[in-house]
N, C-alpha and C positions, 0 to 999 in steps of 0.2 A: 377687768383683767381676768375674770373668771375663766374664760375660754383659753387664755394663754396658760393658766395653771393646768387646765385639762390637757392641752396639747403637750406640755412638758411632762406631765405624769404618764400619758400614754406612751410617748417616746421612751421615757425612762423604763417603764415596765416591759415594753417590747424588746428593748436592748438587753435587759437583764435576762429575760426568758430566752431570747435567741442565743445569748452568750452561753447559757447553761447547756444548750444543745450543740452549738457550733464549736465551742472550745475543745471538747473531746475529739470532734471530727478533724479539726485543724492539727491537733496533736497526733492523731492516728495517721493522717496523711503526710506527716513530717513536713508541714509547711512552716519550717522554722526560720528564725531570723539569722541573717549573716551579719556578723559584727565587723566593723572597720578594724583592720590590723594596726592602724596608727592612732586609734582612739585610746581613751583611758583604760588601763589594764583591768580595772574593776568591772568593766563592761563585758569581759570575756565570759563571765558566768551567764550572761544573757544569751549566749550562742545556743541556737536551737529552740528558743522560746517561740511559740506560735505567733505568726504575724498575719497580715491581711484582716485584722480585726475590724476594719472599717465595714466589712459585710454585716457586722452586728448592728451598727447604728444607722447606716445609710437607709436601709428599708424602714427602720423604726421612725426616722425623721420624716420620710416620705409618707408613710401610712398615717402617722399622727397628723401631719399637715393637711392631708386630703380629707380625713375623717371629720376634722373640726372646722375646716375653712369653707368658704363659698366657692372654692376651686376657680379663682380668677386667673386670667391669662398671666398676670405677673407671678403668681404662685407657681403656675406650671412652668414658666420660664426659669424660675429659681430652682425648681426641682430638676429640670432638664440640665441646667448648668452643673448642679451638684453631682448628679449621677454621671454626666458626661466626663467630668474631671475624675470622678471616682473610677470610671472604667479605664481611663488612662493609667491611673495608679494600679488598678487591678492587674493589667497586663504587664506593667513594670514589675510588680511584686512576683507575678507568676514566673516571669523569665528569670528573676533572681533566684527563686526557689529551685526551678528546674536545672539551671546552670550552676547552682551552688556558688554564686558570686555576689558581691555587694552592689554591682551595677546591673540594671535591667535593660530597658529600652535605651537605644542610643540617644544622645542629647538632641540631635537634630530631629529624630522621630518624635520625641516627647514634646519638643518646642512646636513642631508643626501641628500636632493634634491640639495642643493648648491654644495655639494661635487661632485656629479655626473657631473654637468655642468662644474665645475672647472677642473675636470680630463679630460673631453673631450677637453676643450680649451687648456689645458697644452700639451696633446699628439699631437694635431693638430699643434700647434706652434713649438713644439720640433722637429717635423718631417721636418719642413722647415729650421730651423737654430738653432744651439746650442750656438751661440755667442750673447751675450747681450751688447747693448750699455751701457756704464757706464761713469759717470762723471770723467774726467781727465785720462781716459784709452783710448787712441786713437785706439788701436786694439780691444777694447771691453774685455769682460770677458767670458771665456768658463767655464760654471759650470759643464759640463759633465753629469755624472749620477744624479747630484743634481738639474739639471734644472727643471725636472718635479715636484718634491716636492716643489721646490722654487716657481714655477709658480702657483701651487695649493694654496700655502700659501698666495701669493700676491693677488690672485683673491679673496679668502675668506676674507682676511683682507680688501681689497678695497671695496668690496660689503657691508660688514657690517659697515665699517667706514662711508660710505655715509649714510647708514640707521641711524647710531647713530647721525650724524650731523643734521638730519632732525627734528629739534625741534622748530624752530622759523619761522615766516611768511617770505617766500621768501629766506630763508638762503641757502638751498641746490640748489634751482633753480638758484640763482645768482652765487653760487660757480661753479656749473656745466656749466653754460653758459660761464663763464670765462675760465674754464679748456677746454671746447670744442674748444674755439677760440685758446688757446695756442697749443692744439694738432693739430688743422688745420694748423697752421704755421709749426709745426714740420713735419707733414705728407707731406706737399708740398715740404719741403726741402729733404725728403727721396724719393720723387717721387711716393708716395703711394696715387694716386689720389682718388681712391674709398674710402679709409679710411679717407682722408682729407674731402671728401664730407659728410661722415657719422659724422665726428666731427663737421663740420659746421652745419649740420642738428640738432645736439644736442644743439648747441648754439641757433639756431632759435627756436627749440621746447621749450627750457627752458625760453627764453625771452617771447614767446607767453604765456606760463603758468604763468609767472609773472604778466601778465595783470589781472589775477584772484587771484594770490597767494601773491601779495605784501601786506604789512600791511595796514589795517587789512584784513587778508586773507578771501576770500569768499569760498575757497576750499583748501584742503591740498592734497599733492601728495600721502600720505600714503605709506605703504610698497610697494604697486604696483609700484609707481613711483621711490621711493628711491632705491629699489633693482634693478630695470631696469636700472637706471642711473649708479649704481655701477657696474652692469654687463657690460654695454656699455664701461665704463672707463677701466675696467679690460681687455676687449677684445681689445680695442685700444692699451693699453700698451703692451699686449702680442703679438699682431700681428705686432707691430712696434719694438719689442724687446727693449722697453724702460722702463721696470719695475723699474730699478734703478732710473730713472729720476722722478718717483713719489715722491721721497724724496723731490724734489723741487715743482713739479707741484701739488701734492696732500698733501703738507705739512700741511695745515689746517686740513685735514681729519685725518692725523697721530696724530696731536696734540690733536684733539678731542678724538680719541680712547685712546691715552696714558692717558688722564685725567681720563677716566673711569677705566683703568687698575690700575693706581696708587692709585685711590680712594679706590678701592676694596682691594688692597694689604695692604694699610695703615690701613684701618679699621679692617681687619682681624688680623693683627699683633699687632697693638697698640690700637685698639678700637677708634682711632681718624681719622677724615677726613681731607684730605689736602685741598679740595675745599668745598665751601658751598654746592655745588651740582654738579654732573657731568651728562652729558658731560660739557665741559668748557663753552659753551654759557650760560648755566643756572647759572654758577658761577658768570659771569658778570652781569646777570640780578639781582641776589640777592645782588650784590654789589651796586645796584641802577641805573645801566645803563638802558636806555630805550631799548625796543626791536629793534627799528629802528637803534639806535646807534650801538648796538652789531652786527646786520646784516651788517651794512655799514662797520664797522671795519673789520669784517671777509672777506667781499668782497674785500676790499682794500688789506688786507694781502694776499689773494689768487692771486690777480693780480700781486702784487710785487714778490711773490715767484715764480709765473709762468713765469714772465719776466726773473727772475734770472735763472730759469731752461732752458729757451730758449737760453739765453746768454751762459751758461755753455755748452749746447748742441752744439751750433755753434763753440764755442771756442775749444771744444774737437774733433768734427767730421769734421770740414772744415778748 
């Protein structure tokens, strides 16, 4: 696991160094965050905090992965998907900043670009194998014709769930640092060295970003970072054929997304809200929990569900 530690350290170091140079630039260019007017009132102090911080760790993850790895096709695909989704987020953030509004690209534009990348990833991975690892199914599950639409659905869901979860200082960076570590362990077990190095680099990059993003955050990752991390996670899950294990590893992301879906359905059918606000992290805030406490609880939950996922994976596959 020595190379994985090296990959994580390089990504961490590059992110911290880039942050020292880019944070003043983002501040000077007034690339500030626009806060939702219907959000928790304590968030109004975040207005104007530099965003687009994903440009700090995306290059760091890419450089670290390339330097340490054997530059396999799988790794290049993973980097392409991460950077591709990051670019969608970048243009979304840029429009928000220029127009001084909380919405950037139109929903149909964003979905179209995400769909193209999801289709490319689905066809690439389907060409390699049509058997997916699944909890408690030792021989895996063969989805046959349904593999490609399933993969597209999982990729779109994963990318946007990471984006939805990005609402508190350090929340997504910490979650993805943990998930990156969990997937490093799984990839090592599968013998997928380059993807394990990529996963480790994600952990290092996210930890480096936390230097600037922990509460009170000096910079936010924006859609640039959140979509890139969602794309990276989708690529890792698809390339390792472990999409079903996201039920454990990405459980907190699923819960966050479900809170939004249930909130919308409940309001449209009954006119009442289930939660004080969605996604779920805002509900806990409005219950009186401090931002630090909510983030800490979500990190702990992610670690526990991730360990459970690794345990089930080893129990099933080995």
